[in-house]
C-alpha positions as CSV (number, residue, x, y, z in Angstrom):
1,M,-43.0,10.1,44.9
2,R,-43.5,9.1,41.6
3,E,-41.6,6.0,40.2
4,V,-39.9,6.6,36.8
5,K,-39.7,3.3,34.9
6,V,-36.7,2.7,32.4
7,A,-37.2,1.4,28.4
8,T,-35.0,-1.6,28.1
9,A,-34.9,-3.5,24.5
10,P,-36.2,-6.6,24.1
11,V,-33.8,-9.4,25.4
12,G,-33.9,-11.3,22.3
13,G,-32.6,-8.6,19.9
14,S,-29.2,-7.8,21.6
15,S,-27.9,-11.4,21.3
16,R,-29.1,-11.0,17.2
17,R,-27.4,-7.8,17.1
18,Q,-24.1,-9.4,19.1
19,R,-23.8,-12.1,16.7
20,G,-24.3,-9.4,13.7
21,V,-21.3,-7.6,15.3
22,V,-19.0,-10.7,15.5
23,F,-20.0,-11.4,11.7
24,L,-19.2,-8.3,10.6
25,I,-15.9,-8.2,12.8
26,L,-14.7,-12.0,11.4
27,L,-15.8,-10.5,7.6
28,S,-13.4,-7.9,8.0
29,L,-10.4,-9.2,9.3
30,G,-11.1,-12.7,6.6
31,L,-10.9,-9.8,4.1
32,F,-8.1,-8.0,5.2
33,F,-6.0,-10.9,5.9
34,H,-6.9,-12.7,2.7
35,R,-3.9,-12.8,0.3
36,L,-2.2,-10.6,2.4
37,G,1.7,-10.5,1.6
38,S,1.2,-12.0,-1.8
39,L,1.9,-8.9,-3.8
40,S,5.0,-7.2,-3.1
41,L,5.4,-3.6,-2.4
42,F,8.0,-3.0,-4.8
43,D,8.4,-3.5,-8.7
44,G,11.3,-5.8,-9.3
45,D,13.1,-3.5,-11.8
46,E,12.8,-0.2,-9.2
47,P,17.0,-1.3,-7.8
48,A,17.9,-1.2,-11.4
49,F,15.8,2.3,-11.8
50,A,17.5,3.6,-8.8
51,E,20.6,2.5,-9.3
52,A,20.2,4.4,-13.1
53,T,19.3,7.3,-11.6
54,R,22.5,7.2,-9.2
55,E,24.8,7.1,-11.8
56,M,22.9,9.6,-13.9
57,L,23.6,11.9,-11.1
58,L,27.4,10.6,-10.5
59,S,28.4,11.1,-14.2
60,G,26.7,14.2,-14.9
61,D,25.1,12.6,-17.9
62,W,21.3,13.5,-17.7
63,I,20.8,12.3,-21.5
64,T,22.0,8.5,-21.6
65,P,21.0,6.2,-18.8
66,H,23.6,3.6,-17.4
67,F,23.4,0.6,-15.2
68,N,26.4,-0.6,-13.5
69,F,28.2,1.9,-15.9
70,E,26.8,0.3,-19.3
71,P,24.0,2.1,-21.3
72,R,20.7,1.1,-20.8
73,F,17.7,2.0,-23.2
74,D,15.2,0.2,-21.9
75,K,13.8,3.0,-19.4
76,P,12.3,6.0,-20.7
77,D,14.5,9.0,-20.0
78,P,11.9,11.5,-19.0
79,V,11.5,9.1,-16.4
80,L,14.8,8.8,-14.9
81,L,14.7,12.4,-15.0
82,A,12.3,12.7,-13.0
83,D,13.5,10.1,-10.4
84,G,16.9,12.2,-10.5
85,S,15.1,15.5,-10.0
86,G,14.0,14.3,-6.2
87,L,17.8,14.0,-5.6
């Protein structure tokens, strides 16, 4: 019978590769967690815009936006109409 020889990778190359993989994993984790949570997911004014849209829906007045049932003109009406069309 003939003996079959299996080629193996050099011993020094595998530890170098492992160091490279560990470095990439640590770099990826560092970049992922850097400044995580420093930015909010929502703008601070979004609840006010949602309330203005809700009040437009309740009152039936789709022309004049209201916040706390007082006229509010600092947000363009078409944006609030687009919000209201999803309701």
